[in-house]
C-alpha positions in Angstrom: -19.0 7.8 -1.6 -19.2 7.7 2.2 -17.8 4.8 4.1 -18.8 3.6 7.6 -16.9 0.7 9.1 -19.0 -2.1 10.7 -18.8 -3.5 14.2 -15.5 -2.8 16.0 -13.6 -1.6 12.9 -11.9 1.8 12.4 -11.0 3.7 9.3 -7.6 5.4 9.7 -5.6 8.0 7.7 -1.8 7.6 8.2 0.0 10.7 9.4 2.9 11.5 7.1 6.4 11.0 8.5 9.2 13.6 8.3 11.6 13.6 5.4 14.5 14.5 7.6 16.0 13.2 10.8 16.4 15.4 13.9 20.0 15.9 12.8 19.0 17.2 9.4 19.7 14.1 7.3 17.3 13.6 4.4 15.6 10.1 4.4 15.1 8.7 0.9 11.7 7.1 0.2 13.2 3.7 -0.1 14.5 3.8 3.5 11.3 5.2 5.0 9.1 3.0 7.1 5.4 3.5 7.0 4.2 5.6 9.9 2.5 3.9 12.8 0.5 7.0 13.7 -2.8 8.0 12.2 -6.0 9.9 12.6 -9.4 8.1 13.0 -11.6 9.0 10.0 -14.7 6.9 10.9 -15.7 4.2 13.5 -18.2 1.4 13.6 -20.8 1.2 16.3 -18.8 -1.3 18.4 -18.6 -5.0 19.1 -21.4 -7.0 20.7 -21.3 -9.4 23.6 -22.8 -12.8 23.4 -25.9 -11.4 25.1 -26.3 -8.9 22.3 -25.2 -5.9 24.4 -23.2 -3.3 22.5 -19.6 -2.6 23.7 -18.9 1.1 22.8 -15.8 2.1 20.9 -12.9 3.6 22.9 -11.9 5.8 20.0 -13.8 8.3 17.9 -13.4 10.2 14.7 -10.6 12.8 14.9 -8.5 10.9 17.5 -4.8 10.7 16.8 -3.7 7.1 17.4 -0.7 4.8 17.5 -1.1 1.3 16.0 1.0 -1.8 15.4 3.5 -1.9 12.5 1.5 -4.7 10.7 -2.0 -3.6 11.7 -4.8 -3.0 9.3 -5.7 -3.6 5.7 -4.9 -0.9 3.1 -8.0 0.3 1.2 -8.7 3.1 -1.3 -11.7 5.3 -0.5 -12.4 8.2 -2.8 -8.9 7.9 -4.3 -7.3 8.2 -0.9 -5.1 5.4 0.7 -6.5 4.5 4.1 -6.3 1.7 6.6 -9.1 -0.3 8.1 -8.4 -2.2 11.3 -10.0 -3.6 14.4 -10.1 -1.4 17.4 -8.0 -4.0 19.3 -5.1 -3.2 16.8 -4.9 0.3 18.2 -2.2 0.6 20.8 -3.3 4.0 22.2 -4.6 7.5 21.7 -2.0 10.3 21.3 -2.8 13.5 23.2 -1.2 16.9 23.1 1.3 17.5 25.9 -0.5 20.6 27.1 -3.9 18.8 27.2 -2.3 15.8 29.0 -0.6 18.1 31.6 -3.8 19.9 32.4 -5.7 16.6 33.0 
């Protein structure tokens, strides 16, 4: 089953967090917070102005993003836990350091 979000909604796959801290301590599952990073799986076409003009999306499939802690609705698509959220819930796009330095 393929899924395409409508309007200004985005389908996101959470990026798994580390099981250890930088100091090497193992974090138990009960103490882990859900990650606020994800990868965009699919996007809608965008919102529309009152005039009917399309406002294009600022993100696209494959973008690594940062979103708010309470953003989105958890859904299951093809047996996989994903989030669907409005584009406005996305705080920013995460880029590689090398790519950002070159820009």
